[in-house]
C-alpha positions as MATLAB code, in Angstrom:
seq = 'MNFKLSLLAGVALLGFAGVANAQTDTTVQGVVVTGRYTVDEEIDTATGLGLSVRETPQSVTVITQQRIRDQNLTTIADVVRNTAGVSVVEVDDVRNVFNARGFEIKNYQIDSVPLSWSLAGDSGETIVDMSIYERVEIVRGATGLLTGAGDPSASINLVRKHADARDFQGALTAALGSWDKRLVEADVSGAANGGAIRGRLVAKYENRDTYFDRQNTEKHVFYGVAEADLTESTLLRVGASRQDTAPNAAFWGALPTFYTDGGRTDLPVSTNTAADWAYWDTTNTNYFANLAHTFANGWNVSFNYNRLINEQDSQLFYVYGAIDRATGAGAATWPYKSVGETTQDSFDVQLHGDFPLFGRAHEFTLGALHSKQESDVVNFAAGGPNAFLPLTSLYAFDGNFPKPDFATTPTLYTDNETEQTGVFAATRLNLTDALKVIGGVRLSSWERSGINGGAPDNYKADDVTIPYFGVLYDLTPSHRLYGSYTEIFQPQNLRDINAQVLEPITGKAYEIGLKSAYLNDALQSTVAIFKIQQDGVGQATGQMVPGSTPPEQAYAPADGAESAGFEVELVGRLRPNWDLSASYAQFEVEDATGAEVNTDQPRKSFALFTTYRFEGPLEGLSLGGGVTWRDTIYSLAANPVSGAQERIEQDAFALVNLMARYDVTDAVTVQVNVDNLFDETYYSQISYFSQYRYGAPRNVTASLTYRF';
ca = [
      18.346  -15.509  -35.051;
      16.375  -14.262  -38.311;
      17.947  -10.564  -37.979;
      17.205  -10.516  -41.675;
      14.023  -10.144  -41.498;
      13.904   -7.483  -38.652;
      16.107   -5.329  -40.819;
      13.859   -6.063  -44.306;
      11.243   -5.373  -42.433;
      12.661   -2.125  -40.965;
      13.970   -0.976  -44.275;
      10.233   -1.268  -46.043;
       9.226    0.862  -42.819;
      11.670    3.595  -43.840;
      10.356    3.607  -47.162;
       6.886    3.905  -46.388;
       7.472    6.673  -43.877;
       9.111    8.344  -47.104;
       6.169    7.909  -49.353;
       3.474    8.724  -46.434;
       5.723   11.905  -46.208;
       5.599   12.482  -49.899;
       2.002   12.209  -50.029;
       0.889   14.630  -46.829;
       3.300   17.342  -47.261;
       1.671   18.149  -50.690;
      -1.553   18.372  -49.355;
      -2.005   19.485  -46.249;
      -0.411   23.277  -45.477;
      -0.877   25.580  -42.328;
      -1.854   23.299  -39.899;
      -1.047   24.272  -36.167;
       2.484   23.122  -35.215;
       2.652   22.662  -31.468;
       1.326   19.031  -30.672;
       0.255   18.228  -27.082;
       2.072   14.564  -27.176;
       5.004   15.889  -28.315;
       7.529   18.597  -27.052;
      10.034   20.607  -28.512;
      12.175   20.740  -25.588;
      16.158   19.719  -25.682;
      16.623   16.458  -23.707;
      20.101   15.456  -22.004;
      19.079   12.090  -21.308;
      21.250   10.362  -24.099;
      24.146   12.833  -25.164;
      24.402   15.667  -22.512;
      24.319   18.006  -25.921;
      20.994   19.511  -25.487;
      19.372   17.645  -28.495;
      15.781   17.333  -29.371;
      14.543   14.338  -29.790;
      14.771   14.543  -33.453;
      18.620   15.552  -33.117;
      19.171   12.410  -30.679;
      20.367    9.173  -32.731;
      18.504    6.862  -30.677;
      14.744    5.932  -30.490;
      12.992    8.110  -27.820;
       9.469    7.972  -26.459;
       8.331   11.310  -24.690;
       5.303   10.835  -22.533;
       4.132   14.159  -22.141;
       1.647   15.821  -19.250;
      -1.380   15.925  -21.330;
      -1.055   12.248  -22.441;
      -0.260   11.517  -18.496;
      -3.539   13.197  -18.216;
      -5.386   11.763  -21.103;
      -4.729    8.294  -19.942;
      -4.959    8.707  -16.140;
      -1.073    7.424  -15.679;
      -0.606    7.496  -11.912;
       2.781    5.621  -11.691;
       5.940    5.119  -13.572;
       4.840    1.598  -13.867;
       1.742    3.044  -15.545;
       3.866    4.908  -18.089;
       5.835    2.061  -18.538;
       2.832   -0.449  -18.974;
       1.202    1.656  -21.997;
       4.349    2.288  -24.010;
       5.200   -0.415  -27.058;
       8.791   -1.747  -26.680;
       9.048   -1.472  -22.911;
       7.154   -3.733  -20.676;
       6.309   -4.298  -16.729;
       6.838   -7.787  -14.954;
       4.538   -6.871  -11.523;
       6.635   -8.853   -9.165;
       3.876   -8.031   -6.500;
       2.442   -4.902   -4.813;
       5.353   -3.146   -4.381;
       8.338   -4.245   -6.717;
       8.340   -4.286  -10.603;
      11.159   -5.142  -13.505;
      10.958   -2.968  -16.297;
      12.178   -4.273  -19.676;
      12.901   -3.480  -23.194;
      14.405   -4.788  -26.381;
      14.783   -8.078  -24.332;
      16.867   -7.356  -21.339;
      15.831   -5.463  -17.917;
      16.214   -1.668  -17.483;
      18.349   -0.637  -14.881;
      19.181    2.955  -15.810;
      16.929    5.730  -14.614;
      17.239    9.368  -14.246;
      15.867   12.386  -12.956;
      16.066   15.795  -14.393;
      18.620   13.642  -16.408;
      21.112   13.187  -13.282;
      21.827    9.516  -13.045;
      20.216    7.605   -9.831;
      19.593    3.653   -8.812;
      17.234    1.811   -7.168;
      17.231   -1.372   -5.162;
      16.555   -4.735   -6.652;
      13.197   -4.913   -8.747;
      12.183   -1.351   -6.483;
      11.460   -2.826   -3.470;
      11.366    0.527   -1.877;
       8.650    1.664   -4.067;
      11.125    3.223   -6.563;
       8.682    1.926   -9.333;
       5.438    2.963   -7.904;
       6.449    6.613   -7.691;
       3.428    9.005   -8.152;
       3.800   10.713  -11.841;
       2.107   13.939   -9.916;
       5.410   15.459   -9.656;
       6.646   14.864  -12.883;
       6.276   17.032  -16.252;
       6.882   14.116  -18.482;
       9.053   10.893  -19.002;
      11.965   10.077  -21.551;
      12.340    6.930  -22.320;
      15.409    6.809  -24.252;
      16.076    3.050  -25.928;
      19.307    1.517  -26.298;
      22.645    2.140  -24.056;
      23.237    5.377  -22.556;
      26.089    4.398  -21.001;
      28.060    8.285  -22.145;
      26.065    9.589  -19.466;
      24.825    7.044  -16.818;
      28.123    5.344  -16.847;
      26.476    1.630  -16.473;
      25.786    1.281  -20.000;
      22.716   -1.030  -19.903;
      21.719   -1.692  -23.592;
      17.858   -1.860  -23.093;
      16.885    1.752  -22.406;
      17.080    4.555  -19.959;
      13.759    6.290  -18.000;
      14.110   10.219  -17.528;
      11.786   11.403  -15.194;
      11.463   15.352  -15.513;
      10.015   17.369  -12.889;
       7.758   19.948  -12.439;
       9.383   23.369  -12.694;
       8.426   26.708  -10.770;
       8.150   28.429  -14.220;
       4.820   30.663  -13.723;
       5.037   34.153  -13.039;
       1.364   34.554  -11.749;
      -0.446   32.961   -9.222;
      -2.224   29.694  -10.633;
      -2.976   26.303   -9.749;
      -5.041   23.126   -9.827;
      -7.337   21.005   -7.687;
      -8.406   17.661   -8.515;
     -10.848   15.323   -6.635;
     -11.543   11.864   -8.147;
     -13.356    8.589   -6.945;
     -12.755    5.007   -8.946;
     -13.299    1.239   -8.521;
     -12.161   -0.402   -5.536;
     -13.192    2.368   -3.184;
     -10.508    4.890   -4.670;
     -10.614    8.042   -3.400;
      -7.802   10.954   -4.007;
      -7.121   14.609   -3.413;
      -4.207   16.493   -5.236;
      -3.428   20.205   -5.676;
      -0.514   21.694   -7.568;
      -0.032   25.371   -6.924;
       2.600   27.791   -8.281;
       3.349   31.747   -7.835;
       6.216   34.107   -8.110;
       7.571   37.279   -6.205;
       9.884   39.942   -6.929;
       8.480   40.528  -10.320;
       8.602   36.933  -11.266;
      12.733   36.777  -10.120;
      11.570   34.060   -7.412;
       9.047   31.631   -8.358;
       7.727   28.784   -6.175;
       5.573   25.439   -6.800;
       3.739   23.245   -4.326;
       2.165   19.648   -5.100;
       0.493   17.807   -2.264;
      -1.498   14.629   -2.953;
      -3.543   12.016   -0.689;
      -4.905    8.930   -2.074;
      -6.627    5.990   -0.368;
      -7.928    2.824   -2.337;
      -8.616   -1.110   -1.823;
      -7.512   -3.087   -4.424;
      -9.059   -5.962   -6.876;
      -7.181   -8.587   -4.064;
      -9.320   -9.448   -1.411;
      -8.809   -7.621    1.736;
      -6.010   -5.165    0.522;
      -5.735   -1.095    1.080;
      -3.169    1.162    0.087;
      -2.602    4.476    1.149;
      -0.456    7.210   -0.384;
       0.669   10.687    0.776;
       3.026   12.811   -1.885;
       4.530   16.061   -1.377;
       6.537   18.156   -3.621;
       8.412   21.544   -3.301;
      10.329   23.746   -5.386;
      11.486   26.999   -5.390;
      13.605   28.910   -8.382;
      15.275   32.146   -8.289;
      17.152   34.393  -11.146;
      20.033   35.451   -9.428;
      21.328   37.212  -12.401;
      19.830   37.500  -15.987;
      22.325   34.552  -16.736;
      22.192   32.287  -13.476;
      19.295   30.030  -12.324;
      19.448   28.521   -9.050;
      16.430   25.776   -8.144;
      16.191   23.836   -5.062;
      13.430   21.070   -3.919;
      12.633   18.356   -1.962;
       9.956   15.528   -2.411;
       8.601   12.744   -0.497;
       6.249   10.013   -1.100;
       4.645    7.604    1.608;
       3.064    4.622    0.584;
       1.339    1.993    3.092;
      -0.177   -1.199    1.054;
      -1.773   -3.187    3.954;
      -2.419   -7.282    3.287;
       0.306   -6.832    0.988;
       1.439   -9.803   -1.546;
       4.617  -10.771   -1.252;
       5.299  -13.091   -4.218;
       2.549  -14.380   -6.178;
       0.255  -17.431   -6.623;
       0.773  -21.013   -6.533;
       1.117  -22.682   -9.810;
       0.572  -26.346   -9.490;
      -1.645  -29.031   -7.766;
      -0.435  -32.084   -5.520;
      -1.703  -34.193   -8.531;
       0.486  -32.232  -11.136;
      -2.103  -29.761  -12.651;
      -2.260  -26.329  -13.025;
      -4.211  -24.030  -10.377;
      -6.853  -21.623  -11.730;
      -7.577  -19.194   -8.968;
      -9.977  -16.162   -8.884;
      -8.483  -12.830   -9.681;
      -8.983  -11.778   -6.545;
      -7.157  -14.663   -4.382;
      -4.670  -12.881   -1.656;
      -2.389  -14.946   -0.042;
      -1.061  -12.320    2.419;
      -1.925  -12.405    6.418;
      -3.913   -9.729    7.399;
      -0.867   -8.461    9.956;
       1.572   -7.865    6.658;
       2.355   -4.632    5.296;
       4.863   -3.288    3.358;
       5.663    0.639    3.913;
       7.915    2.674    1.514;
       9.074    5.968    1.677;
      10.971    7.862   -0.946;
      12.723   11.138   -0.268;
      14.425   13.469   -2.806;
      16.473   16.632   -2.088;
      17.937   18.329   -4.749;
      19.984   21.351   -6.116;
      20.753   22.823   -9.549;
      22.815   26.420  -10.164;
      23.082   27.004  -14.303;
      24.900   29.890  -15.451;
      25.185   31.172  -19.084;
      28.382   32.732  -19.991;
      28.242   35.987  -22.107;
      29.925   33.701  -25.138;
      26.981   31.357  -25.090;
      28.413   28.671  -23.094;
      26.671   27.439  -20.008;
      27.812   25.625  -17.099;
      25.387   23.485  -14.354;
      26.013   21.915  -11.162;
      23.763   19.209   -9.775;
      23.229   17.513   -6.293;
      20.834   14.862   -5.374;
      19.981   13.197   -2.343;
      17.983   10.384   -2.485;
      16.586    7.932    0.136;
      14.375    4.966   -0.341;
      13.314    3.048    2.825;
      10.912    0.043    3.357;
       9.397   -1.330    6.418;
       8.013   -4.436    5.759;
       5.999   -7.686    7.918;
       5.051  -10.303    5.009;
       3.811  -13.473    4.572;
       4.930  -15.672    1.437;
       3.089  -18.559    0.464;
       4.417  -21.010   -2.035;
       4.202  -24.816   -2.825;
       1.647  -27.085   -4.193;
      -1.918  -27.361   -2.966;
      -4.505  -30.181   -2.865;
      -6.911  -29.769   -5.923;
     -10.073  -30.895   -3.677;
      -8.980  -29.231   -0.224;
      -6.664  -26.202   -1.301;
      -4.273  -27.783    1.528;
      -0.771  -28.251    1.538;
       0.858  -24.911    0.722;
       3.789  -23.792    2.841;
       4.349  -20.153    4.963;
       7.392  -18.150    5.229;
       6.875  -15.025    7.275;
       9.565  -12.311    7.173;
      10.198   -8.945    8.589;
      12.814   -6.400    7.658;
      13.734   -2.675    7.645;
      15.969   -1.184    4.800;
      17.519    2.251    3.666;
      19.338    3.232    0.738;
      20.748    6.442    0.656;
      22.433    7.814   -2.464;
      24.219   11.013   -2.863;
      25.179   12.008   -6.677;
      26.943   15.135   -7.567;
      27.149   16.034  -11.422;
      28.643   19.132  -13.213;
      28.080   19.636  -17.092;
      29.791   22.252  -19.274;
      28.783   22.447  -22.899;
      28.541   25.115  -25.672;
      29.386   26.193  -29.245;
      32.589   26.353  -31.021;
      33.602   27.504  -34.109;
      35.454   25.026  -36.610;
      36.435   25.646  -40.539;
      33.761   28.106  -40.611;
      30.872   26.433  -39.318;
      29.645   25.907  -35.702;
      29.715   22.816  -33.621;
      28.767   21.872  -30.059;
      30.817   20.276  -27.464;
      29.954   18.968  -23.818;
      32.157   18.300  -20.750;
      30.611   16.445  -17.587;
      31.610   14.754  -14.947;
      29.822   12.178  -12.396;
      30.447   11.272   -8.935;
      27.844    9.138   -6.649;
      27.980    7.170   -3.669;
      25.222    4.759   -2.754;
      25.001    2.740    0.720;
      22.117    0.218    1.355;
      21.747   -1.416    4.811;
      18.837   -4.120    5.300;
      18.162   -6.208    8.405;
      15.534   -8.742    9.069;
      14.266  -10.215   11.856;
      14.079  -14.079   12.446;
      10.176  -15.513   12.450;
       9.836  -17.821   15.829;
       7.480  -19.136   18.239;
       4.772  -22.200   17.936;
       3.311  -20.020   14.744;
       6.181  -19.763   12.786;
       5.905  -21.285    9.038;
       2.630  -23.215    9.942;
       1.193  -24.807    6.851;
      -1.889  -23.341    5.192;
      -4.921  -25.339    6.003;
      -6.639  -24.251    2.834;
      -5.780  -21.644    0.492;
      -9.220  -21.708   -0.702;
     -10.800  -20.899    2.922;
      -7.805  -18.463    3.722;
      -9.561  -15.104    4.861;
      -5.938  -13.522    6.201;
      -6.446  -14.619    9.800;
      -3.053  -16.137   10.263;
      -1.462  -16.560   13.537;
       1.410  -13.881   13.290;
       5.070  -15.745   14.568;
       6.842  -14.111   17.202;
       9.490  -12.035   15.260;
      12.927  -11.559   17.005;
      13.805   -8.111   18.728;
      17.562   -8.552   17.852;
      17.978   -7.906   13.742;
      20.378   -9.684   11.957;
      22.215   -8.252    8.835;
      21.238   -9.280    5.248;
      22.632   -6.373    3.274;
      24.988   -3.494    3.938;
      26.974   -2.473    1.053;
      28.610    0.513   -0.393;
      28.454    1.573   -4.611;
      30.379    4.102   -5.350;
      30.547    5.530   -9.204;
      33.062    8.219  -10.512;
      32.947    9.230  -14.576;
      34.071   11.919  -16.422;
      32.803   12.081  -20.400;
      33.290   14.397  -23.008;
      31.097   14.485  -26.561;
      30.849   16.703  -29.564;
      28.529   17.265  -32.189;
      30.422   18.145  -35.638;
      28.016   19.797  -38.110;
      30.054   18.952  -41.030;
      27.681   20.049  -43.663;
      24.032   21.311  -43.508;
      22.933   18.005  -43.966;
      25.448   15.838  -41.793;
      26.310   16.007  -38.301;
      28.492   13.399  -36.389;
      28.177   12.724  -32.754;
      31.660   11.339  -30.942;
      31.849   11.431  -27.309;
      33.700    8.887  -24.884;
      33.402    8.094  -20.754;
      35.887    7.068  -18.677;
      34.153    5.485  -15.465;
      35.017    3.509  -12.484;
      32.840    1.723  -10.559;
      33.184   -0.266   -6.923;
      30.766   -2.106   -4.979;
      31.780   -3.771   -1.319;
      30.026   -5.416    1.805;
      27.414   -7.641    2.322;
      24.525   -8.504   -0.198;
      21.952  -11.216    0.927;
      24.372  -12.151    3.906;
      27.194  -13.074    1.418;
      30.622  -10.832    0.633;
      29.695   -8.669   -2.476;
      32.895   -7.087   -3.691;
      33.452   -5.870   -7.000;
      35.503   -2.912   -8.273;
      36.525   -1.939  -12.142;
      38.577    1.120  -12.662;
      38.548    3.206  -15.852;
      36.504    1.368  -17.773;
      36.041    3.458  -21.332;
      32.782    3.464  -22.875;
      32.644    5.005  -26.422;
      29.706    6.757  -28.213;
      29.204    7.751  -32.093;
      25.886    8.902  -33.713;
      25.606    9.853  -37.135;
      22.443   11.900  -38.561;
      21.795   13.061  -42.299;
      18.999   15.055  -43.548;
      17.676   13.160  -46.544;
      14.763   16.140  -46.860;
      14.220   18.972  -44.355;
      11.614   16.326  -43.205;
      13.502   13.033  -43.208;
      16.567   12.511  -40.939;
      18.338    9.350  -41.078;
      20.619    8.333  -38.098;
      22.897    5.655  -36.783;
      24.553    5.216  -33.700;
      26.849    2.524  -31.724;
      27.670    2.010  -28.139;
      29.429   -0.337  -25.714;
      27.850   -1.859  -22.524;
      29.305   -2.108  -19.033;
      26.482   -2.935  -16.683;
      27.351   -4.474  -13.456;
      24.604   -6.620  -11.264;
      23.327   -7.739   -8.435;
      22.401  -11.431   -8.924;
      23.985  -14.345   -7.754;
      24.902  -17.993   -8.778;
      24.218  -21.301   -7.067;
      27.466  -20.666   -5.225;
      26.212  -17.310   -3.659;
      28.816  -15.344   -6.036;
      27.918  -12.222   -7.683;
      27.649  -12.671  -11.485;
      30.379  -10.559  -13.343;
      29.582   -7.234  -15.348;
      27.578   -7.588  -18.407;
      29.273   -6.527  -21.259;
      28.591   -5.660  -25.200;
      27.739   -3.438  -27.917;
      25.129   -1.912  -29.580;
      24.046   -0.996  -32.710;
      21.152    1.534  -33.773;
      20.230    2.665  -37.304;
      16.807    4.736  -38.194;
      14.758    7.673  -40.137;
      13.012   10.245  -37.988;
      10.788   12.382  -39.699;
       8.234   15.088  -39.502;
       4.911   16.117  -41.176;
       2.468   18.406  -41.017;
       4.882   21.314  -40.493;
       6.230   19.556  -37.514;
       3.127   18.808  -35.497;
       3.662   14.885  -36.542;
       6.719   13.105  -36.182;
       7.531    9.623  -36.672;
      10.797    7.147  -35.837;
      11.807    3.906  -37.299;
      14.958    2.034  -35.703;
      16.391   -1.175  -36.341;
      18.815   -2.015  -33.600;
      21.090   -4.974  -32.800;
      22.692   -5.744  -29.268;
      25.090   -8.177  -28.410;
      26.347   -8.860  -24.808;
      27.924  -11.802  -22.840;
      27.195  -12.110  -18.769;
      23.786  -11.933  -18.896;
      22.126  -13.703  -15.909;
      19.464  -16.343  -16.489;
      17.540  -18.203  -13.841;
      18.678  -21.539  -12.925;
      15.440  -22.632  -11.242;
      17.546  -23.255   -8.230;
      17.989  -21.552   -4.791;
      21.261  -19.937   -3.868;
      21.935  -22.259   -0.609;
      21.636  -20.561    3.058;
      19.530  -17.608    1.300;
      16.562  -16.185    3.804;
      14.277  -16.269    2.254;
      14.944  -18.183   -0.580;
      16.767  -16.392   -3.283;
      16.766  -17.514   -7.002;
      20.279  -18.266   -8.582;
      21.185  -17.307  -11.730;
      24.089  -18.367  -14.301;
      25.839  -16.106  -16.753;
      24.582  -16.339  -20.547;
      27.084  -15.828  -22.922;
      26.435  -14.500  -26.587;
      23.064  -13.050  -26.193;
      22.158  -11.315  -29.067;
      18.901   -9.264  -29.233;
      17.776   -7.667  -33.034;
      14.505   -6.018  -33.944;
      12.697   -3.011  -34.832;
      10.683   -0.178  -33.687;
       8.292    2.343  -35.127;
       6.467    5.278  -33.505;
       4.048    7.677  -34.728;
       3.315   10.758  -32.396;
       1.751   13.981  -32.262;
      -1.496   15.596  -34.026;
      -3.064   15.155  -37.073;
      -5.648   18.290  -36.962;
      -5.552   21.070  -34.346;
      -7.986   18.997  -32.348;
      -6.833   15.195  -32.793;
      -3.903   13.787  -31.074;
      -2.392   10.370  -31.730;
       0.129    7.958  -30.295;
       1.086    4.964  -32.059;
       3.781    2.187  -31.787;
       4.940   -1.157  -32.568;
       8.098   -2.798  -31.365;
       9.450   -6.378  -32.292;
      12.720   -8.211  -31.314;
      14.248  -11.744  -31.054;
      16.789  -12.253  -28.430;
      19.066  -15.808  -27.852;
      21.833  -16.856  -26.547;
      24.976  -18.294  -28.492;
      23.324  -21.565  -29.019;
      20.176  -20.049  -30.115;
      18.363  -20.473  -27.115;
      15.829  -18.206  -26.202;
      16.524  -15.498  -23.307;
      14.496  -13.513  -21.430;
      11.364  -15.153  -22.523;
       8.921  -13.510  -20.146;
       9.178  -10.559  -22.509;
       6.781   -9.847  -25.066;
       8.585  -10.418  -28.419;
       6.044   -7.864  -30.085;
       4.232   -5.165  -28.599;
       1.967   -2.167  -30.039;
       0.204    0.617  -28.293;
      -2.049    2.917  -29.554;
      -3.989    6.145  -27.580;
      -5.499    9.057  -29.590;
      -8.264   11.768  -28.331;
     -10.490   14.417  -30.422;
     -11.724   17.322  -28.910;
     -14.763   18.549  -30.468;
     -16.131   21.617  -31.687;
     -19.535   23.255  -32.732;
     -22.455   21.937  -30.551;
     -20.269   19.399  -28.701;
     -17.540   22.380  -28.173;
     -15.696   21.022  -24.651;
     -16.207   17.376  -25.263;
     -13.085   15.448  -25.578;
     -13.314   11.628  -26.333;
     -10.122    9.265  -26.403;
      -8.834    5.558  -26.544;
      -6.376    2.862  -27.548;
      -5.574    0.012  -26.878;
      -2.084   -1.918  -25.748;
      -1.110   -5.464  -27.222;
       1.560   -7.738  -25.893;
       2.546  -11.075  -27.706;
       2.883  -14.180  -26.063;
       5.113  -14.918  -23.159;
       6.462  -17.774  -20.956;
       9.079  -19.056  -18.140;
       9.909  -22.371  -17.335;
       8.889  -24.264  -13.977;
       9.438  -27.867  -12.800;
       6.116  -29.934  -12.208;
       6.517  -30.929   -8.291;
       5.249  -34.595   -9.559;
       6.854  -35.216  -12.623;
      10.017  -32.996  -12.151;
       9.964  -32.115  -16.018;
      10.131  -28.413  -17.082;
       6.812  -27.008  -17.840;
       5.723  -23.899  -19.451;
       3.930  -20.927  -17.597;
       2.339  -19.294  -20.377;
       0.592  -15.892  -21.040;
      -1.061  -15.968  -24.471;
      -1.070  -12.408  -26.686;
      -3.917  -10.201  -25.350;
      -5.364   -6.614  -25.754;
      -6.347   -4.176  -23.027;
      -8.821   -1.392  -24.454;
      -8.712    2.083  -22.362;
     -11.328    4.763  -23.196;
     -11.283    8.295  -21.809;
     -14.143   11.168  -21.826;
     -13.269   14.831  -20.653;
     -15.772   17.718  -20.461;
     -15.102   21.085  -19.778;
     -17.836   22.355  -17.903;
     -16.297   25.936  -17.842;
     -13.203   27.647  -18.765;
     -12.115   26.388  -14.896;
     -14.335   23.001  -14.553;
     -13.464   19.905  -16.235;
     -14.494   16.743  -15.701;
     -12.835   13.281  -16.610;
     -13.764    9.527  -16.702;
     -11.437    6.739  -17.489;
     -12.081    3.414  -17.892;
      -8.987    0.738  -18.459;
      -9.453   -2.648  -19.396;
     -12.754   -2.213  -21.144;
     -13.578   -5.610  -21.888;
     -12.213   -7.030  -18.496;
      -9.635   -9.221  -20.065;
      -8.274  -11.838  -17.491;
      -4.260  -12.117  -17.905;
      -0.980  -12.309  -16.102;
       1.312   -9.477  -15.240;
       3.823  -11.702  -13.718;
       4.826  -15.451  -14.705;
       8.624  -15.138  -13.949;
       9.572  -15.396  -10.223;
       9.586  -18.746   -8.128;
       7.249  -20.723  -10.360;
       4.400  -18.436   -9.695;
       1.869  -16.183  -11.575;
      -0.348  -12.811  -10.613;
      -2.866  -11.724  -12.175;
      -3.160   -7.972  -13.879;
      -5.822   -5.562  -13.125;
      -9.533   -6.105  -14.083;
     -11.823   -3.407  -15.593;
     -11.635   -0.270  -13.499;
     -13.292    3.279  -13.809;
     -11.939    6.428  -12.339;
     -14.183   10.056  -12.228;
     -12.178   13.325  -11.658;
     -13.238   16.784  -10.791;
     -10.525   19.678  -11.701;
     -10.636   22.914  -11.095;
      -8.018   25.390  -12.564;
      -7.179   28.776  -11.440;
];
């Protein structure tokens, strides 16, 4: 691995950032300091100390509400897809796998409370709607201090919309789009008792077809939150959300890659292998309560409770195997019916505040988390004369396929319980005006027991110590150097060829960087250089777990996996009416032998989006546009004729997106978004079961919003 090249490139970028700052600060004065793509709020995603983005010794990207609106980002997968340094593998219509720095993202939070989702989000967790969230915080690198399981890729924190309006206000939106997309959305806030009690309701309905033949998806979203000032120093927040998503003729898996003569297929983008009777309904329900109190000495304590219920009810149709080039015949089928529910209860308490030492004020936080997750999945065996019939022809397939007789008595597939307990403490010592040191440690216990995929799934780890160390040094008021170190402990639910769950991943993560501010803090930049060392990372073997139904991919642990690279981000306001977000990321990841690991993740990525609001005769008009670029990726698959391993590859590609918005009045706004302007054809998945999936072609959405 050429880590030295990454290091040199990063150092060069550090120097460039310093020159840019020196040039900029001398020429621009009095620029508006607030930016619609930046935030001033404190974040707790990494350390729990309530630090700003610039005070956090890790690379942090915040996708603000304005950015979500400008780019029409409707799901968390859309957010990840439009952020450099993180990527999405679209497994099928419901499941997605998120990645960063060469490894899968397995940690996510809601309002900084750690939660977990099922494998690849098969209950719809990775397609959660953005209408109920104010922003998304993506902290790259390990965050085991707060999440317990210290995955080295990143942690995604979804920050809910809060009931902070003191007056009655709201917004109503209606939209039409490609593939017969129709949606209506309402977001209404109000207050009572002089503003001491506040409430907010969000509701959304969406119905659309897709770019795949015969598909339709219906979605309902509801969110309600109430806040009450119990005293001047005590805030109570309670709420609930629910999302129901119902895709019909839903994909399970993707498209066959090989012909029976050993050649590669090149099926139309619109090809859908699902039967008309296939569906994949998911429901995501969340109940939460938060109590925060500030003491007279400035210290504050918060109690959080979250109950997360993720459900799926699916009846699916999997098509696999090689097909005849001339007739399209030969594909095998696997009908599947399943019902599952995952429930997680999380309790979290944190205490933090300032303390004096040697004549200076310092920060301290102490916290504890206990969570319990129960997963239950049953399936219903397919039988009768119509079960497992081969396709007559994939070319002529119109979804009209005989439905098998599914059993009325369920078969247990998963019945396990995962329990996690942890306590952590961290402090930031302000040694001088310029030098800050952060130190912390978490003591975690993690246990899983029960049945997973029909096989025993038992693992226990007690008193795992996860240290965290960070340092920040202000070179100037506008330039802050930082460094951080943490260790990694990440249980995984992958199984090997013997149906045994792989041991947890262990390792270390290092990061150094520079965070800078320009134009009176309106524009901010980050340059980060990182190195990650891991043992036990699961890698696909190309074999299946014996006896697994449906077929489950087997994995083997790879020791000595090492990822190194750098990231650059520039975000904020160039001028009072010109916003920008630009980022570039690059890494290499290999195992101890020098072999590439996780090759389905792009080693290089770039994302740019900018908007400009006109003045004068064109006042009210905003235009925006951007591009996301991803480097070449590949996976290996066995050719059914030769038996040789071949690369399924997606060349580097770029997607161009445009936006136009016009304020008809102060209350009425019209917006049009065009995604994939040049109708680029590309694969969004080449990772699973030697198949491929196409990404979305060009599509347009037009919306009308009324604010009051």
